Residue, then its C-alpha position, 0 to 999 in steps of 0.5 A: m347555245k347552238k344559235r348563239s355560237l352561230f350568231c358569233l361565228l356570223a358576226v366575225l365573218t362579217f367583221l372580216s368582211a369589212f376589210a375584204a381585200d382587193e387585188f393583192v400582189k406580194t413583192g420581195i421576201n416574205v418570212g412567215p415565222l411561226p411557233s411550231v405549235g399543234y397537235n396530231s392524234d397519233t404523236g401528241f402535242q407539238y411544240g417547236v418553231l418554224a419558218n416558211i420563206f417565200l421570195y416573190g421578186d418583182g411580184k410578176i408571178y404571184p401567187d406563185y414564187y421564184h424560191n421556197f425555203y421551209v425550216e422547222w424543228n419540233q418535239t411532241t409529247k408521245g416521243a416524236g420530234l422533227a428537224q427539217l430543211t426543204y427547198d423548192s423552186k422552178y428557177l434555180v436551174p432553168g426548165i427544171r424544178v428542184t425539190a430537196d429535203l434533209s430531215y431527221i424524223i424522230k418517232q419513239a413511239w409510232g403505231f405498230y398494228g400488224f399487217n395487212g388491214a383488217e386482218a390485224k386485230y386492234n384491241p383498245e382495251w390493251v391501251d386503256k388504263t381503265s380496263s381490266e384487260y389493260k397491258n400498257s399504253l404503248y403496246y401498239a408502238i414501235k421506235r422508228n427513227q429515219l435520217r433521209f436526204t431526197v432530192n427530185f427533179q422535174g422538167n417539161i417533156t411537151d409544156q409545162s403540164l406535162r413534165w419528166l421526174g427523176g430523183l434519188g434518196v438515202m434513207n437510214f431507219d433505226v427500228g427498235s423496241v419502244s420499252t427502251t425509249r419510254a421516258w416521256d410515258t412513266s405509266f408504261v408497264d415493263q412488258n412486250t410490246l406487239y412489236d416485241e412479240f412479232v420478233n420472238w414469233g418470227a413474224i419479223d425477220p430478225s435481219e430487218a428488226d433493227g432497221g437498215l440503210v436504203s438508197y433508191i432512184r426514182g423516175g416518172v412522169v407528171y401532169d400538172t394543169r392546176d391554176n395554183e399550187a397551194c389551193p387549186m380551184r381547177g385542174l388536174w394533177e397527176e403522177l406515175v412514179m417508179t422507184y428502184a432500190p438497188g439490192f448492192i446499195g443498203d441493206g434494205g434494197g432489191w425492190l421495185q415500187l410503182s406509185a400512181i396518183h390522179r387529183q381533180y379539182f373543179t371550180l363551183l364558185d369562182d374564188k370561193l368554192s372547190l370540189t376536189y378528190r384524189l385517188g391512189y395507188q402504190g404497190i411492189i412489182a418486183g423483189n421484196q420490201p423490208f417490214y420498216l418500209q411498209g407504210n413508206m408512201p412516196d409521191s413526186r416531191n416527198n415521202r410520207d407515212g401511212l396508210g392512215g392518219s394526218k396525210n391521208v385516211r384522217g381518223i384512222m389511226g397512223s399506219r393502221l393499214v400496212g401492206d406490200g400495196y395500197l388503193y386509197g381516196n379522198l373527196e374534199a370541198r373547200w369553201k373560202i368563206v372570206r378574205f381580208k387584209w391584216i398586218g399588211q398581209s392578205w388573208y382568208f378564212g375556210v372550211n373543207p369537209f372530207l370524206d377518206a378511204g383506203m385498203v390493203v390491196q397487196p399483202y404483206d408476206y410474212n411468217k404467221t405460223n407461231i401466231e396461228s397456233l397460239v391459244n389466243a390467235t384470235d387476239y392478234l388475227t381476225g381472220n377477216k378479208e380486207t375491206l374498205h376502210l373509211a374515215y370522215g370529218m371537217g377541216i378549217k383553214l387560215a391562209m396568209n398570201e395564198n401560200m402559208i396556210i394553217s390547217v386543222d382537220y378532225g376525222f372520225a374512224a368509221s370502224r372501231n378496229d381502226g380507232s376512233t378520232g384524229l385531230y390534226i393541226a399542221l400546214g397546207y391542204l392535204y393535196 
């Protein structure tokens, strides 16, 4: 059976190679409308629509583009959803790159497992309907909806490689118990979730329990020598970013955060095979960040959720590792197996084995007194010191015109306390 599968794969690749593309240049407008159909182990099956619109103009800068608009609407079977409009261009304002995002992000059952990584106990039996210890399928879930607007600017300092970064954003979080929003899961048993119990025990500040408004300004530097943004074959991409949320604007402010990311790309075979890695750190250097911002991971272009899941440690449950500060890393090989032309477009098919890791290095300070006094306190707190959390797996990629990249990644968590596996179907490479 394995030999037959391998033979079929080789036959398909041989067929595609017959259409191998010569040098290709795209001009004008390219609209990539697609159904927004995918899967994420943390949010379920996704359905909706999206469009990635690239303006290439005369094609002189291809595979780069002059303007990029991205529009998406989707919902998932686990109560998540997204309505998003983003814009990206280095040519709207001469000498300045503008990246803007307006999004409404619905997460009616986002993961909540406690704080500080290995300290927080995960009991899979409590969400396993076949177990005698079953509580309910959404015990480790929280409602965390977000309306946000962000805009970032980048301009050259010395040349196109070294740039300054400035930006601002407004994020409004609507947080609460999943027990009021469980319509998609009729098997939910009407009892407290971990979030409800943390609120009752005073582990979550009542003033933060329902979410809040956060406004911030951002500044930093970016060093970028990538040869291509969608899938670099060589170069560096580094950034150092400070985010400040004034305490007098919104009720979730009063803190200063540092984020540092180093990414590097090595060519092993020209235009075929590359080796890449990413190392990142973020932490609070002044003030106190509210609990509902724990896991918000900003970079020079966007805000993502972590640590764990589709955007950082693939295979570990989404937002499994929560604290004030993180270290994380990714190692990934990218092999563009075959190139071909189809329906007037240039395509390639590739694979990307990966190893991901992360850990909390700055614990979130919260009130554990009432948890530690419980008879069954070890069901919630392991007593273990934080350690490195590992995941590994394989991805496949199908790219159109170098920039529109359909991605499938499948990861395995190395520890059962972090979950088991994760499947993620989305767009683009991880970094």
